[in-house]
N, C-alpha and C positions, 0 to 999 in steps of 0.2 A: 201134131204140131209140125209145121214146115221147118225147113232148115233156117230160113230167114227169121221166123218167129222164135225158134230156139236160140239163135244168135242174140236176139234182143233180150230174151228172158235170161239167158246165161250171163250176159254182161251185167244184168241188174240183180242177180241172185246174191244173197248173203253167202259169204265164204265159210264152209264148215271149219270148225276148230282144228281138226286133224290136218287140213291142208296148210294151215298157218303154223303148225308145230305146237299147238296149244293143248295137245292131248286128244284122247278119243281114238277111235279106230275107224278106218274107212268103211263107208256104207256098202252093203252088199249089192244094191241095185243102183243103176245110173239115175241121176236126178231127172233127166229128160223122160225116162220111162215112168218114173213115179208121178211127175206132173201130168203126163199124158193120161195116166190111169185115173188120177183125181179129176181131171177135166172130163174124162169119159163118164165117170160116176155122176158128176154134177149135171152134165148134158143129158144123160139118159135116165137119171133118177133111179138107178138100180141100187140094190143093197150091197153092202161091202162083200159078203160071202159069194155073191153071184157075178163077180167080175169075170170078164172073158179070160180064157186060158192063155191068150197071148199077152196079157198084162202080168206084171209081177204078182206073186202070191198076195192075196187080198189082205192078209194080216200085216204084211210088211208095208203095204200101201197105207193102210189105216194107221199104223204106228208112225209112219213118216208124216202123214197129215196131222195127226194128233200132236206130234212133237213140234212141227212147224207152227201150228195154231197156238200151242202153249207158250212158245217163245215169241209169238207175235210176228213171225217171219212172213206169214201170208200178207199181213198188212204192210210190212216193210217192203216186200217185193212189189206190191201194188203201188205204193208211194213212189218207188224208184221208177217203175214203168210209166206212171202218170207224169212224173217230172221229165222223163226222156221224151214222151210223146209231145208234151208242151214245147220242149226245146226244139224238137224236129220241126214243129209248125212255126218256128220263129218267135215264140212267146217266151216270157220269163219262166223259169222252172217252177216258181210258186205263183199262184193266182193273186191278183189284186182285187178281184171282185168275185162274187158268187151269186148263185140263184137258188132260192129255196122255194119249195112247193110241198103241198101235202095232198094225199089221195086217200079216200076212204075205200076200204076193200071189204067185200062181203066175207064174213067168216062164220056165219050162223051155224053151219053144219060141221065146221072143222076146228073151230077155236073154242076152248072152254069158256064158260060164262065169266069166270074170274079174270079172264084176259081180254074180254071184248066189251064193247059198249055200243050204244045206238047213236048214230049221227043223224039228228033230226033234219038237218039241212039237205043231206043227200039221201035220207031215208034208207040207211044201210045199218045193219047189225053186224059189227065185226071190228076191224082194226083200222088205224090210220097210220100211214107211213109218211114220214117227213124226210124229204131228200134235199141235200145241199150239194150242188155241183158248181164247178168253176164255169167260166164263160165259154169254155170249149165243150161243155157237157160231160166232163170227166167227174166221177163221183168223189166227193170229199167226205160226206157223212150221211148215215141213214139212222133214223130213230123210229121205232115202232111203238105206238101207244094204243090203248083202247080207243075206239072211234068217238066216244063221248068225252074226249079229253077236254077238261075245263079251260076257259080262256086264260086263266093265270098260268097253267102249265104250258099251254100252247105258246103264250107269249114268252115264257121261260125258255122254251125250246128255240124260239127265234132269237132270243137274247144270247143263248149259247152258240147259235150259228154265227152271230155277229162276233162273238168272242173268238170262235174258230177262224173266222175271216181275218180278225186282227192278228192271229198267230201266223197266218199265211201271208199277210201283207208284208211286202219287202220294206225293210227299215232303211231310212236315209242315213248316211253316215256323216 
């Protein structure tokens, strides 16, 4: 991560309890090193135990990621960065419109039969991902279903997207 990227991420990161005097102990590794290690893992698709030697110990990185995921800090960090990016572009922090689309993805060889379906229109045996973005293309929500999702469920997903859009819509005072 470059210094400029780190400055942006650091400003958006949740503050650990020990820094605010709410208990706990300081972490052993720098958050920048931990986030770099997680980014390396995601980017290269390696397994936890085969992290490079210049990263912190793999178990510490795994525990850091698991703790952040458990407290939903990963989502919170993303939301803060998304709001910051929108503000930098001269937009409101929260979107007033969204774009939803779905895509069928072949999963016949990698996804178990209980989690996949056949999309007759696309002639694909696999899954369907439903993606909601704001007008800047920044991700708001992703839902994955079997490819043969029935129209009632698909319409329910789109209704949920409208509900999410209502949550993000700025309220007039």
